[in-house]
N, C-alpha and C positions, 0 to 999 in steps of 0.2 A: 659557578659561571652560568650566565643566562643562556639558555638554549632555545633556538627556534624549532618549530615542528616541520618546517619546510626545507627539504634537502633531497639530494640525489647522490647515489654512490654506485660504483661498479667494481667488482673484484673478480679476478679469474686466476686459474692455476692449471697448468698442464701436468697431468698425472698418467701413470700407467696402471690400467686395471685389467686383470685377466689377459695380459698380453697385448691389449689394445691401448694405444695412446689416445687419451681424450682430454678435452679442454672443459673444465668446469667453470661456469660463469654465473655469478649472482648479480642481478640488477635490482636496486632498491630505490623506491621513491616514497617520500612521506610528506603529508600536508597536515594542516591544522584539523583537529577533531577534539571533541569534548573528552573522549576517553581514548584508550588504545584499541584500535581496530586493525586487525592484520588480515590481509588477503594474500594467499600464496598461489603461484602458478608453478606446478611441478611436473616433471616427466612422469608418465604413468607408473614406472617402476618404483617411484619414491612416494606415491600418494599415501601409502600406509604409514609413512613417517611424518605426515603433515603436523600432527599435534606436537610431536617432539621438536620439530623445527620452529613452530610457533612459540613454544615454551622458551627456546633459546633466544628468540627475539624479545619476549616479555622480560627476560632477565636483564636486558640492557636498556630498554626503552620504557618510558612512563606514559606518554600520551602521543596521540597523532594517528592519522589514518595511514597505514603502511602497506604499500604494494610491493611484494618481492617476487621476482621471477628467477627460476633456476633453469639454466640451459646446460645440457651435457652434449658437447659437440665432438663426435669421433673424428680423429684425423685420418683414419683409414676409411676413405670414401667407398672403397670396394665393399667393405663389410656393410656399410649403410645401404648399398645398392643391391644387396642380395635379395632375391625373391624366394620366399619360402611358401611352398604350396602344401595345403592340407590334403594329403592323398586320400585319406578315408572319406573326406567330404566330397572329393571328386568322384570316388567310386560309388558313393551313395547317390550322387546326382545322376550318374550314368545309369545306375540301376533303376532309378525312378523314371528316367526317360524310356528305358526298355519296357518297364511295366506299363507306362502310358501308351506306348506303341502297341502292346499286346491287347490292351483294352479297346483302344480306338481303331485298331486295324489300319492305322495311318502312320506314315513316318513323321517323327518329331525332329525338327531341325534344331540342332544345338551346336553352335560354333565354339571354337576355342575361346574367343573373347567373351562369349556368353558364360562359359564355365568360370573364367577368371574373375568376371564381375559379380559372380554369385556370392552373397554374404558368407564369410567364413572360409572361403577357398584360399585367399591370400592371407598369410599370417604376418603380423608385425614381428620384427626382430626383437627378441626378449632381452631386456637389459637386466643386469644383476643389481637390484636396488641396494642390497646389503653391502656389496663391494664398493658402491659409490657413496654410501652414507657418511663414512668417516671423513672423506675428502670434502664432501658437500658441506658438512658442519664446520670444517676448518675454514673453508672459503667464506661461508656465511659469517663467521666471526670477524674475518678481515673486512667484509663488506659493512658489517655493523659498526666497526671501529671507524671506518671512513665516513659512514653516515653521521655518526655522533660528532665527528670532527667538523663535518660540513654544517651540522646543526649549531655547533658552538660558534663557528665563524659568523654565520647568519645571525645568531642570537646576540653577539657583541654589536653587530651593526644595528639591530633593533634597539638594543639597550642605549646606544649613543643617540638614536633618534628620540627615544622617550625622554632621556635626560635633557636634551636640548629643549624639548617642549616644557619640561618641568621648570627650567630656568626662566623661560618666557612667562610662565604662569606666576612664578615668584615675583617677577618685575611688575606684572599687571596688578597683583594683590597689593604690592607696595604703593603703586600709584593710586589705587582706589582708597587705601587707608589715608594717604596724604591728602586726598581731596575731601575727606569727610568734614574737616573744619569748614571748608568753603561751602559745602552742601548745607550744613546747619546754619551758617551765616546767611546763605541765600534764602533759606526757608523763613528765617526770622524777618528778613527784609520783605519777602513776599507777603507775609501776614500783616506787617505794619503798613505796607502799601495798600493792601485791601481795606484795612480799617480806615485809612485816610480817604480812600475813594468813597467809602460809605458815610464819612463825616460823623463818626461816632467815637466816643471816648470809652476805652475798655479799662476795666479794673486791672491795675498792674499785677496784682497777685493772680487773678484769674488768667491773665494773659501769659504769665510765666508758667502756670500749670498746663495751659494748652500747649505752649511751646515744648515743655518737657514731654507731654503725651505724644506730640507729633514726632519729636526727636526719637523717642523710644520705639515708635511704630516703624520708623525708617532705619533703626539701628541695625547695622550689618557687621558689627565688630565680631560677633560670634561666628558668623559664616566665614569671614575672612581668616579668623584664627584656625578654623577647622580646615580650610583650604591649605593653609601653610602646614598644618599637622599631617594631612593626607599626603601632601607632596613629599614631606620628610620621610614618611613611611614607604612611599613608592621607591625613593632612593635607597632606603635600607633594604627593602625586599629584593631589589635588583642585584644586591651584593651577596645574597644567600646562595649557597652551593646545594640547591635542591630545586625541584620543579616549583615555579612560582606563578605560573600563568593564571590559575584560578584565583589566587590572592590578588593579583594585579587587576583582574576583571572586577572583583568586588570593590577595590579601591576606585576604579574608574566610575562605578555606579555612585559611590559616595561623593566623588568630585562633581559629577553631574548634578547631584541633588543640591549641593551647596551653591553651584553656579546658577541653577534655576531659582533658588531662593533669593540670591543676590539680585537677579534680574527682576524678580517680582516685587522686591522691596524698594528698588531704585526709583527715585523721582527726579533723577538727574541724567541728562542726555549722555554725558561722558561716562558715568558709571554704567549705564545701560550698554553703551558701546563696549566697555571693558568686559561686561558679563557675556556679551555675545562672542567676543574674541576668546574668552575663557572656554566657552562651550565648544568652539571650533578646535581649540588646542586639545581639549580633553577627548573629543571625538577622534582626532588624529592619533592620540596615544592609545585609545581603546582599540582602534583598528590594528595597530601594531601588536598590542597585547594578545589579541586573538591568535597570533602565530607563535606565541611563546609557550613552551612546554610547562 
């Protein structure tokens, strides 16, 4: 199944940890990227497990820039609002004030708010990272499954857009092939008209040789055949059950090359117009392929 690299998912679970009721939430976003690039935003208590959580994501995703955020929300707001004071830090601060007053022989003003704002006096409520890890990994698995599902849905939409462009390219190639007979006939008529204007008689054999040379120089059958071949491969690649983005990107480059050659060899306005339309369609496909895993 074709998968996009652009998606969003959110998964949450209410659990009881150490007597507290908490809500564990994972939010995940992914966009296109050449490789797999993972950025995690974790509570401080789980920072030590960052590599373990990244490995869990790597086991399920192949490419894309992934931003994942973990929130652990305690339902008991009273616990969150507890103020924990580092008493030893306060005693050390008061002792330092007393010493400074002894040295300076002057009173040192130190209010309660001054003490509370001193670094280290207020302590953060410590969370048990180990207690949350099992539930966090379970919710991450659920969020990953939802992300993969969203990427698959978007991937199918991109696949349909690419296939619609493929069909338009096939029709353009058919029209250019059908026009080649008219192009060669128009070339012969142009040469004969030029000779008539110059009022010269050309050697029939030499004229035919020149016509063959000019026809070969403007021959685009090989380019048209390769365009058809590349389009067939694009359709085949889109049916593979594996990451295909890099392969599609390579095929887009090959299609561009053939379309450019077709344009450079064309001496016919309609063929040139078709070559331009081909390049527009190929560029549209390339932009969609950049989002495919």
